[in-house]
N, C-alpha and C positions, 0 to 999 in steps of 0.2 A: 846442689840444684842443677848444675850443668850435667851431672851424671844421670839424674832422673830424666832429664830431657832426652839424653842419648838413649837411655833405656826405653822410654816410651817410643822414641823414633824407630829404634831397632825392632821393637815388637810390632809397631804399626807397619813397618816395611815388610816384615814377614807375612803379616795378615793380608796386606794388599797384594802381595805376590801370589798367595794362595787364591785370593779372590779372582785375580786376573787369570790364573792358570786353570781353575776349576769352576768357579761360579759363573764367570762371564761366558765361557763356551757353552755351558748348560743353558744359560739364558738365551743366547743366540740360537741354539738348537731348538729350544722351546718356541721361540718366535717363528722360526722357519717352519716347524711342524704345524703350528696354528695357521700360518698363511697357506701352507700346502693343503690342509684340510679345506680351507675356504675356497681355494682355487679349484680343487677337484669338485667340490659342490657346485661351484659356478658353471664349470664345464658340463657336468651332468644335467644341471638345470637347463642350460642352453640347448643341449641335445634333445631334451624332452619337449622343449618349446618349439622345435622345428617341425611343425605339424605337416606331415605329408609334403615335404619340399620336393623339388624335382628329382633329387637322388632317390628319395624313398618311393616316389611314384614309379620311377624307372625300375627300381628293385622289385616292386609288386608286379609290374608288367612282365619282367623277365621270369619271375617265379610262376606266373600264370602260363606263360608259353612252355616253360619246362614241364609243368604239370600236365599240360595238354599233350606234350610229346611222350610223357611217361604212359598216359592212357593209350595212346596210339601203339606204343611198343607192346603193351599188355594185350591189346586186341590182335596184333600181329602174331604174338605167341599163341593165342587161341587158334589162329588160322593154321599154324604149324601143327598144333595138337589135333585138329580135326583131320588133317591130312595123314598124320601118323596113325590115328585111330582107325582110319579107313583100311589100313593094310595090316592091322593086328590080327592074329589068329582069333577066331570068334569062340572064346571060351571064358567061363566065369573067372578062372584064376588070372588069365591074361588081363581081362578088363579090370579086375580088382587091383592088380599090380599097377596098372595105368593110373587109376584113381589115387592110389597111395603115393605114387611118385610125383603127383602134381598138387602141391599145397603152397599157400602163401600166409604170411602173418596178418592177423587181424588185431587191431588195437583194443586192448582191454585195460581196465583200471585195476591196480593191485596195491598192496601195502607199500611197495617200493616205488610207486609212480606209474607211469604209462609203460606197458609192456606189449609185445606182440606175441600172440598165440597162433601156432600153425593150424590152419583150417583147410580142408580139401577145396580146391578150386571148383571142381565139378561135383554136382550132387548125384549125377548118374551118367552112365554111358549105356546106350542101347543099340541093338541091331534090329531093324525092321525088314521084313521080307518085301517082295515087290508089290504086295497088295496093301502094305501099310501096317500089317500086324506085327506087334513087337514079339520077336522070337527069343531074344536074350536081353535082359536089363539087369544091370549091376549097380548097386549103391555102395558107399564106403563101408557099410556094415555087412555086405554080402549080396548074393543074387536074389532077385525078386521072384517069388513063386508064380507058377503059371496062372493062378487065379487073379493075380494083380496085373497081368499083361493087358495092354490096351490095343484097340484098333484105331490107329491114327489116320486112317483114311477119312475118318469123321472127326473134324477139328474139335467138336464139342466133347469128345472123349478124353481130351487132355486133362491133366490134373487141375489146371487152372481154368479149364473151360475154353481156353483159346490155344489151340494147337494145330495151326495150319502149316507147320513146317514140312510135313510130308508132301502135301500138295504143292508147296512152293519149290521144293528141292528135287522132286522126282523127274522133272523135265530138264535138269541141268546137265551139262556136258561133263565128261570125266575131268576131275581136277577142280571143278567149280564147287562152291558151297553156298549155303544160305545162312545168314545170321539174322535171326528174328528179333522182334521187339522185346522189351522188358515187360513181363507180366507178373502179376501177383495181386493178392488181396489188398484193397485200399485200407490204410490205417487212418482213421479220423483223429481229430485233435484230442478228444476225450481219451481214446485208446492210447495215443502217444503220451499224454500226460500220465497215464497209468503205467507206462513203461514198455508198451508194445512198440515194435519198430517194423518198418516195411521189410517184407521177406520175399523178394522177387527172384525170378529166374530168367535166363535168356537161352534159347535153344540155337545150337549151331549144327547144321546137318549137311551131309554130302552123299551123293549117290555112289553106289558100289556096282561094278560091272564084272561080268565073267564072260566066258566064250559065247554065251547065248544072248548077251546084252545086259540090260538093267536087271540086277539081281537083288537089289534092296538098298538100304540106307543105314548109315551110322549117324547117331545123334548124341551130341554132348550137351548136358544141361548145366549151364554156368550158375554158380551161386553169385547173384548180383551184389552181395555184400562186398565182394572183392573189387568190383567196379566202383562202388560207393566209397570204399576206403580211401581212394585217391583224394577226395575232397572233404570227407566228413570230419577230418581231424586237423584241418589247417585254418589258422587265423592269419590273414595276409600280413599283419603288422608284427607278428610274433614268430620267432624261429621255432623249429621243432614241431612236435605233434601235441595236440590237446585231445583228451579223451572225450569230453562232452563240450560241444560248442553252445554257448548261450546266445540265442538269436537276439536277445534284448540288447546285447552289446553292439550289434550292427557291424560285426567284424568276422566274416565267414567266407567260405568258398562253396561253390555249387557246380552242377553239371547239367547241360541241356542236350537233348538229342537233336538230330537233324530236322525233326518236325516241330521243334520248339517246346516240347514237353520237358518239364523238370524231371530228371532221373536221379538226382542226388542233391540233398539240401538238408540243413540242420532241422528243418521242419518237415518230417516225413509225410505229413498229411497233404503236402503240396504235390506229391508224386502220384501220377496217374495209376489207378488200380481198379479192381473189380469189387462191386458191392456184394451183398449177401445173395443177390439173385444172379450173380456172375455176369453182371453188366458193368461196363466202365462208368465210373462216376462222372457227373457233369463237369465241364470245363468252366473255369471262372471267366466271366465276361463282364462288360459294363453293367448289364442288366441284373446279374445274379451275384455280383462280387460281394456285396455287403452281407448277403444271406449266407453264402458259402464260406466266406472268411470267418464269420462268427461261429458257424457250426463245425467248420473244419472238415466238411464232407465233399470237397470239390478238388479237382486237379488244376494245376497251374500250367498254362502255356504262354510263353512270353510274347508270342505273336498276337495275342488278344489283350495285352495289357497296355496298349497305347493310351487308354483313357486315364491310366495312372500317371504315365509319363511317356511322351513320344519316343524317348531314347531307348526304351525297352525293346520294342519291335525293331527299332533301327539297329540296335546292337546285333540282334539275331540276323538281320539282313547282311550286315557287314561281315559277321563271322561266317555266314553261309557263302559269302564271296571269297573266303579264304583270308580275310583281313583280321589283324589283331591290333589292339590299342587300348585306349582308356577314355572315359568320359566322366566329367563332374557335372552333376545335375541336382536339382532339388525335387524331393519326393515327399509330399505331404508336409511341407515346411522344413524338411530335414535335408541337409546337404549330404549328398552321397558321392563317393568316388568308386567307380567300377572299372575293372580291367577285364578284358575278354581275349580269348585265343582259340582258334579252331583246333579241333582234334584231327591231326593229319593222318587219318587212317582211311585208305581207299580200297578196301577189299571188295569182294563181289557185292554189288548193289550199292556201295558207298562211293559214288562218283565224285570227282573233283568239281569244284573246289570245296563243296560243302562237307564232304567226308562224313564222319560219324556224328559230329555235333560240335559243341564248344564248352570250354571251361570258363567260369567267371569268378572274380573275387570282388567283394564289396567291403567298403569301409565307411561307416557313419562318421563323417568328419567332426560333427559337433560332439558326439559322444567320445570320440577318440581324443579330442581337445580337452574334454572334461577329465578323462582318465589321465591324460598327460599332466594337467594342472594338479591333480591329486598326487601324482608321483613327484612333481616338483615340490609340493608342500612336505611330502615325506622326506625328500632329500634335504630340504632346508632344515627340517627338524633334526635329522640325523647329524647334519653338519654342525648345528648349534650345540648338540650334545657332545659331539667329539671335540669341538673347540673348547667347551667348558671343561671337559675332562682333561684335555691336554694342558690347559692353563693351570688347572688344579694340581696336576702331577708336577708341573714345572715349579710352581710356587712351593709345594711341599718339599720337593727335591732341593730347591734353593735354600730353604730354611735348614733342612738337615745338613746339607753340604756346608752351609755357612758356619754352623756350630762345629762341625767336624774340622773345618778350616781353622777356627779359633783354637780348638783343642790342639791341633797339630802345630799351629803357629806358637802357642804357648809352650808346648813341649820342646820344639826346636829352639825357641828362644832360651829356655832354661838350660838346655844342653850347651848352647853357645856361651851362656853366662858362666857355667861351671868351668868350661875350658878357659875362658878369660880369667876367672878367679885363680885357677891353677897356675896360669902363666904369671900372674901378679905376685905369687908367693915367693919371698926372697930365698935364694939357695942357702943350704945349711953349710957352715964353715967346717973345715977338716978337723979342727980341734974339738968342735962339738961332737962330731961323729966318733972321735976317739974316746970321748968320755962315755 
């Protein structure tokens, strides 16, 4: 009886030792993993519930100022380009090389995500004689034939029907240049929904002189898509670029010129443009807003939107004074957060402090809160799944390890028992061995 008790005690001791050495650490590790998953989930939840706190607001403000600075740098590079173009040899090959050497990436959607495809910055470069007649005009695909050259002393001869850049620039002094407004055909809402986008240009021109005085003019025609690229793919609360901004999310960026016109916006039908009769579409005001917003056939100028909220023209005034900042206001029952920053470009005609215009970023606080709450739910569901999975893995592992420990304990116990039995066998006498 006493021997059986010792045997059971020895076996139990070995089993407990295995439990302490193997099962217990695994249990503790499982508990720590489960708690770690919960803690990470709680931190992610809290991060998503901090809706536009001071740090986030400051981050959006800084991003807006950086974006405005990038636009100003782009315009300054255009200024360098027109100065360089004015001294280039006037030949089709030289002009074509100039166009080929100036390109920038334009965001496109592909099978691997958002990519940038190089597109020529300028749609054409032209030389006009002192009467305003185009003598040489080159596009990225080659020189334009004589039958397509135009007399730009008449602004209505321009491709867009608005081309007064020759008249504006011919009286400038050497080294000066004229940067005209953005022109293009207006895209209404129906056309936009069908996939059309605003396709505008902006002319930059500078006079050329020889020994006899004014000899003509060089003109660069900017593809405005490159200007719109700065804001068209940015969501203020998200890093990186987005191919298509959904205006319904209320989370987007835009650009305004110094006169208050929208020149870049997720809704291209807000951009001022020409109708079928080559006249600018009407501007939205308090009297025609409902009609034009429904038809999508009007341009938006923030100076005339005070009837929607007094902060809209106020922001334009502040930006025109060279100020940047942010405002939180309510528009149509929706809480909006807007940052703004002037574009610090002061080339010919763009005087301080207004400069070229300003960049704005908008966040619909209520919708952003809703999206954040949805993310919180997703996080909580993932945490619950991971926690269940970790507990299941630990329990299964415990069961497997427990049985392995029993098998190992039994094996070790049997080995010890055999050793003890061997030690208890009496030694054989010498006489017996002789027999």
